[in-house]
C-alpha positions in Angstrom: 15.2 -20.7 10.6 17.3 -18.3 9.1 19.1 -15.7 8.7 18.9 -12.8 7.2 21.5 -9.3 6.1 20.0 -6.7 5.5 20.6 -5.5 2.0 19.1 -2.0 2.3 16.4 -0.3 4.9 13.4 1.7 3.3 11.7 4.3 5.6 9.3 3.6 7.4 5.5 4.2 6.7 3.0 4.7 9.2 -0.9 4.5 8.2 -2.1 4.0 4.7 0.8 5.3 2.7 3.5 4.3 -0.2 6.4 3.7 0.0 9.5 5.5 -2.4 10.1 3.3 -5.2 13.3 0.0 -3.8 15.7 -0.6 -6.8 14.9 -4.6 -5.9 18.8 -5.9 -5.7 17.9 -9.9 -3.6 13.9 -9.1 -4.2 13.5 -10.8 -0.8 11.4 -8.2 0.9 10.5 -8.5 4.8 7.4 -6.5 5.6 6.8 -6.2 9.8 3.5 -4.2 11.0 3.2 -3.0 14.1 -0.8 -3.5 13.7 -3.0 -5.1 11.9 -1.8 -4.1 8.3 -3.0 -4.9 4.4 0.0 -4.9 2.5 -0.2 -4.4 -1.2 3.3 -4.8 -3.7 3.5 -2.9 -7.5 5.0 -0.2 -9.5 1.5 1.4 -8.1 -0.3 -0.6 -5.7 -3.6 -0.1 -4.4 -4.2 -1.3 -1.1 -8.3 -3.3 -1.0 -9.3 -4.6 2.1 -10.7 -8.1 -0.3 -7.5 -8.6 -1.8 -3.9 -7.4 -0.1 -2.7 -9.8 1.5 -3.2 -8.9 6.0 -0.9 -9.5 8.1 -1.3 -9.7 12.1 0.1 -7.4 14.8 3.6 -7.8 15.3 4.0 -10.6 12.0 6.3 -11.0 10.3 6.7 -12.0 5.9 8.8 -12.2 3.8 7.5 -11.5 0.3 9.9 -12.6 -2.6 10.2 -10.0 -6.1 11.4 -11.4 -8.9 15.3 -8.7 -9.6 15.9 -8.2 -13.4 19.0 -5.3 -13.7 21.4 -5.4 -17.1 24.2 -3.0 -18.1 23.7 -0.2 -20.1 25.8 1.2 -22.7 24.1 4.6 -24.1 21.1 6.8 -22.9 19.3 8.8 -25.9 17.6 11.7 -23.2 14.8 13.2 -25.2 10.9 13.5 -24.5 10.8 9.7 -24.0 14.5 8.6 -23.0 16.0 5.8 -24.5 18.4 3.0 -22.8 21.2 1.8 -24.9 21.9 -2.3 -23.7 26.0 -3.5 -24.3 26.2 -5.3 -28.1 24.2 -8.4 -28.4 22.5 -8.8 -25.2 18.8 -8.1 -24.9 16.4 -6.8 -22.6 16.1 -8.4 -18.9 12.9 -5.4 -18.1 9.6 -5.7 -20.2 7.2 -3.2 -21.0 5.1 -2.1 -18.0 8.4 -2.9 -15.5 9.2 0.0 -13.7 12.8 0.6 -13.4 15.7 2.5 -12.1 18.8 4.1 -13.9 22.4 4.5 -12.1 26.1 4.9 -13.0 25.6 7.8 -15.5 26.8 10.9 -15.7 26.0 13.6 -15.4 24.6 12.4 -12.1 20.8 14.6 -13.1 21.1 11.6 -15.6 20.6 9.0 -13.4 16.4 7.7 -11.9 14.4 6.1 -9.3 11.2 5.5 -10.7 10.1 5.4 -14.9 7.9 3.1 -16.7 9.8 0.9 -19.4 7.1 2.2 -22.5 8.5 -0.2 -25.5 11.5 -2.4 -25.7 13.1 -1.9 -29.7 14.6 -5.4 -30.9 17.9 -5.5 -32.7 17.6 -4.0 -35.8 21.5 -5.3 -37.3 20.7 -3.4 -40.7 20.3 0.0 -38.0 23.2 -0.5 -36.7 21.5 -2.1 -33.6 23.2 -4.9 -32.2 21.2 -4.8 -29.2 18.1 -4.3 -27.8 17.3 -0.1 -26.4 14.4 0.3 -24.2 12.7 2.9 -24.0 11.5 4.4 -20.8 8.7 6.5 -20.2 10.1 9.6 -18.6 11.2 13.3 -20.0 15.2 14.1 -20.3 14.8 16.6 -22.8 16.1 18.9 -19.9 19.6 17.5 -19.3 22.0 18.5 -21.7 25.6 18.5 -21.8 27.7 14.8 -23.3 26.0 11.6 -21.4 28.3 8.6 -20.2 28.1 6.1 -18.9 30.7 4.5 -15.8 31.2 1.3 -15.2 29.4 0.3 -13.1 26.4 2.2 -15.3 23.4 -0.6 -14.7 18.8 -0.4 -15.0 17.3 -2.0 -12.9 13.5 -3.4 -11.8 12.0 -1.1 -9.5 9.1 -2.0 -7.0 7.2 -0.1 -4.2 5.5 -1.4 -0.9 1.8 0.5 0.3 0.3 -0.4 3.4 -3.2 0.4 5.1 -2.0 0.5 9.5 -3.1 1.4 12.7 0.6 2.3 12.8 3.6 1.5 12.2 5.3 -1.2 8.9 9.2 -2.0 8.5 10.2 -2.4 5.6 13.2 -3.8 4.6 15.0 -6.0 1.8 17.3 -9.1 3.0 19.0 -11.6 1.4 18.5 -15.1 3.2 22.0 -16.3 3.9 21.9 -19.7 5.5 19.3 -22.3 8.1 20.3 -22.4 11.1 
């Protein structure tokens, strides 16, 4: 038996629905349905009664998702958003991942779910000493001085979809030890 620490609570799902984005911290997603339920996890999860995870009412499962995050040093706004990583680093996220941004001023630049559309490699000849992450996210309306705080980061995010006759409870947990 294991002990769990709650990392973050996710609003329960009812019927056929999809969660709000979950900015992964531990990557251990605990799912507990009140009724028989089909589950899918991903960026745009779609339920399939032939291939989705099926859980019996009252059963609990913990699914492990990969956690990817790193600090960021700058932002360039526009029709797509470019996230600059600290000097000498490569991207921990990949094209096709969905990510959240936090720790950026003004707060309107932070997002909880944007797709990574490209990774621009280090280009020292043109002054880029690290990778840059291009997001399919229009920030052209955000004006003023954009600054990153010491806690500014980019972090992989997912969604959980459920097809259930009742409520499905979702929590991100940390497994602390075995009892």
